[in-house]
C-alpha positions as CSV (number, residue, x, y, z in Angstrom):
1,M,78.4,114.5,98.7
2,P,80.6,116.0,101.5
3,A,84.1,117.3,100.7
4,P,86.8,114.5,100.7
5,V,88.9,114.2,103.8
6,L,92.0,113.6,101.6
7,E,92.4,114.8,98.0
8,L,95.4,114.9,95.7
9,R,95.2,116.9,92.5
10,G,97.9,116.4,89.9
11,V,100.5,115.8,92.6
12,Q,104.1,115.5,91.5
13,R,107.1,114.7,93.6
14,A,110.6,114.1,92.3
15,Y,114.0,113.2,93.9
16,S,117.5,113.7,92.6
17,M,119.7,110.6,92.9
18,G,123.1,111.7,91.6
19,D,122.6,112.8,88.0
20,T,119.2,111.1,87.8
21,T,115.8,112.5,88.6
22,V,113.3,110.0,89.9
23,R,109.7,110.9,89.6
24,A,108.2,109.2,92.6
25,L,104.8,110.7,91.9
26,D,103.9,111.8,88.4
27,G,100.6,113.5,88.4
28,V,98.6,111.6,91.0
29,D,94.8,112.3,91.4
30,L,93.2,110.6,94.4
31,V,90.1,111.3,96.4
32,I,89.4,109.6,99.8
33,Q,86.2,110.2,101.6
34,K,85.8,110.3,105.4
35,G,85.5,106.8,106.8
36,E,87.0,104.9,103.9
37,F,89.5,102.0,104.3
38,V,91.9,102.2,101.4
39,A,94.8,99.9,100.6
40,V,97.6,101.2,98.4
41,M,99.5,98.6,96.4
42,G,102.3,98.5,93.8
43,P,105.8,97.2,93.2
44,S,108.9,98.7,94.8
45,G,109.5,102.2,93.4
46,S,105.9,102.7,92.4
47,G,105.5,105.7,94.7
48,K,103.2,104.3,97.3
49,S,105.5,105.2,100.3
50,T,106.0,108.7,98.9
51,L,102.2,109.0,98.6
52,L,101.8,108.0,102.3
53,N,104.5,110.5,103.4
54,L,102.6,113.2,101.6
55,L,99.3,112.2,103.0
56,G,100.9,112.3,106.5
57,C,102.3,115.8,106.0
58,L,105.8,114.4,106.3
59,D,106.6,115.7,102.8
60,R,105.3,118.3,100.3
61,P,104.5,118.0,96.6
62,D,106.6,119.7,94.0
63,A,103.5,120.5,92.0
64,G,99.8,119.9,92.3
65,Q,97.7,120.2,95.4
66,Y,97.1,118.2,98.5
67,L,93.9,119.1,100.3
68,L,93.3,117.8,103.8
69,D,89.7,118.5,104.8
70,G,89.6,121.0,102.0
71,Q,92.7,122.9,103.2
72,D,95.7,123.2,100.9
73,V,98.6,121.7,102.8
74,A,101.1,123.8,100.9
75,T,99.8,127.0,102.6
76,L,100.6,125.7,106.1
77,H,103.7,126.4,108.1
78,D,105.8,123.7,109.7
79,D,104.3,124.2,113.1
80,E,100.8,123.9,111.7
81,L,101.8,120.7,109.9
82,S,103.2,119.4,113.2
83,G,99.9,120.2,114.9
84,I,98.0,118.2,112.2
85,R,100.3,115.2,112.6
86,S,100.0,115.2,116.4
87,E,96.2,115.9,116.6
88,R,94.5,114.4,113.6
89,L,96.8,111.7,112.1
90,G,97.9,108.4,113.6
91,F,100.9,106.5,112.1
92,I,101.6,102.8,112.1
93,F,105.0,101.5,110.7
94,Q,106.2,98.1,109.6
95,S,109.2,98.3,111.9
96,F,107.0,99.4,114.9
97,N,109.3,102.3,115.7
98,L,109.1,101.7,119.5
99,I,111.6,103.1,121.9
100,Q,113.4,100.1,123.4
101,S,114.2,101.7,126.8
102,L,110.5,102.5,127.5
103,D,107.8,100.0,128.5
104,V,104.5,99.5,126.8
105,L,102.7,102.1,128.8
106,Q,105.4,104.7,128.2
107,N,105.6,104.0,124.4
108,I,101.8,104.3,124.0
109,G,101.8,107.6,126.0
110,L,104.7,109.2,124.2
111,P,102.6,111.4,121.9
112,L,100.6,112.5,124.8
113,V,103.6,113.5,126.8
114,Y,105.0,115.4,123.8
115,G,101.7,117.2,123.5
116,G,101.8,118.4,127.0
117,C,99.2,116.1,128.5
118,D,99.2,115.8,132.3
119,P,101.3,112.7,133.2
120,A,98.6,111.1,135.3
121,E,96.0,111.5,132.5
122,A,98.5,110.2,129.9
123,A,99.1,107.1,132.0
124,Q,95.4,106.5,132.4
125,R,94.7,106.9,128.7
126,S,97.7,104.7,127.8
127,R,96.5,102.0,130.1
128,A,93.0,102.1,128.6
129,L,94.6,101.8,125.1
130,A,96.8,98.9,126.1
131,Q,93.7,97.1,127.4
132,R,91.9,98.0,124.1
133,V,94.6,96.2,122.0
134,G,94.8,93.2,124.3
135,L,98.0,94.1,126.2
136,G,96.5,95.1,129.5
137,D,98.7,92.5,131.2
138,R,101.9,93.6,129.4
139,T,102.1,97.3,130.3
140,G,105.4,96.9,132.2
141,H,107.1,95.0,129.5
142,R,109.7,96.6,127.1
143,P,109.6,95.9,123.3
144,M,112.3,93.3,123.4
145,E,110.1,91.2,125.8
146,L,107.2,91.2,123.3
147,S,106.5,89.3,120.1
148,G,106.3,91.1,116.8
149,G,102.5,91.0,116.9
150,Q,102.5,92.5,120.4
151,Q,104.9,95.2,119.4
152,Q,102.6,96.1,116.5
153,R,99.7,96.3,118.9
154,V,101.7,98.8,121.0
155,A,102.3,100.8,117.8
156,I,98.6,100.8,117.0
157,A,97.7,101.8,120.5
158,R,100.3,104.7,120.3
159,S,98.7,105.8,117.0
160,L,95.4,106.1,118.8
161,S,96.7,108.0,121.8
162,N,95.5,111.4,120.4
163,N,92.2,109.9,119.0
164,P,93.1,110.6,115.4
165,V,90.4,110.6,112.7
166,I,92.9,109.4,110.1
167,I,95.3,106.4,110.4
168,L,98.1,105.9,108.0
169,A,99.7,102.5,108.0
170,D,102.9,101.5,106.2
171,E,103.1,97.7,105.7
172,P,101.5,97.1,109.2
173,T,101.6,93.3,108.7
174,G,104.9,93.2,106.8
175,N,107.0,91.8,109.6
176,L,104.4,89.4,111.0
177,D,103.4,85.8,110.3
178,T,100.0,85.1,108.7
179,R,98.0,84.5,111.8
180,T,99.3,87.5,113.6
181,G,98.9,89.6,110.5
182,D,95.2,88.6,110.4
183,E,94.8,89.6,114.0
184,I,96.3,93.0,113.3
185,M,94.0,93.4,110.3
186,A,91.0,92.5,112.4
187,L,92.0,95.3,114.8
188,L,92.3,97.8,111.9
189,R,88.9,96.8,110.6
190,E,87.4,97.3,114.0
191,L,88.9,100.8,114.1
192,H,87.5,101.5,110.6
193,A,84.1,100.3,111.7
194,E,84.2,103.0,114.4
195,G,84.4,105.6,111.6
196,R,88.1,106.2,111.2
197,T,89.6,106.8,107.8
198,I,92.5,104.4,107.1
199,V,95.0,104.4,104.3
200,M,97.3,101.4,104.3
201,V,100.3,100.6,102.1
202,T,100.8,96.9,101.6
203,H,102.3,94.5,99.0
204,E,100.2,91.6,100.1
205,D,97.1,90.8,98.0
206,D,95.3,89.0,100.8
207,I,95.8,91.9,103.2
208,A,94.7,94.5,100.6
209,A,91.5,92.4,100.0
210,K,90.5,93.1,103.6
211,A,90.3,96.8,102.9
212,Q,87.3,98.5,101.5
213,R,89.0,99.8,98.4
214,V,92.3,99.1,96.6
215,V,94.5,101.7,94.8
216,T,97.3,100.2,92.6
217,M,100.3,102.3,91.7
218,R,102.9,101.9,89.1
219,D,105.7,104.3,88.0
220,G,104.4,107.1,90.2
221,R,100.8,107.0,88.9
222,V,97.6,105.5,89.9
223,Q,97.2,102.5,87.6
224,H,93.9,101.2,89.0
225,D,91.4,102.2,91.6
226,T,88.6,99.9,92.7
227,G,86.8,103.0,94.0
228,I,86.4,104.4,90.5
229,R,83.6,102.9,88.5
230,A,83.7,102.9,84.7
């Protein structure tokens, strides 16, 4: 079996809140193979968002190891982590995180511009991605002129701008109605079918059921993992 694309070994992460120490992650072991679609569930405070931040190289563990394609993330410098985030990871957020003063095309192409891509090439790639997510006729619109579902499509297109192999989604349907949420999930499943690895945090059972595997967390630990057979 090939090496996992994402692997946590005994990972711990704690935060200080006044005089209290909160163990957000308390010895998490998790293995995700290339091409899996994993949903992470759990109540508020279970550690699922902290887990996603670690996987996205936005945070570091206090103890344990996080291996990304076999490489220990703790050994990497900040600029190396930034490179991983911009070249290999795509992020989708519940709140969309779009820039209101930019239109659809500009929002999609932002990571390309930051990465030094030629402006003409960035515009061409952004236009193709807008078409891909069904917004080819909305490229000149700004976020406030779009529905919630359309804004999330922009966010998904932006996450694909650097052609990442891993997509990390934090409650991607949380602000959407059921029908629109189903449409977004259909798009994510399409991306998964193309071979991308997707890790998605959600609190919705019906959304999690559309993933390939479900990991349930509680009190900073993995409580259940449908990918592990007894």
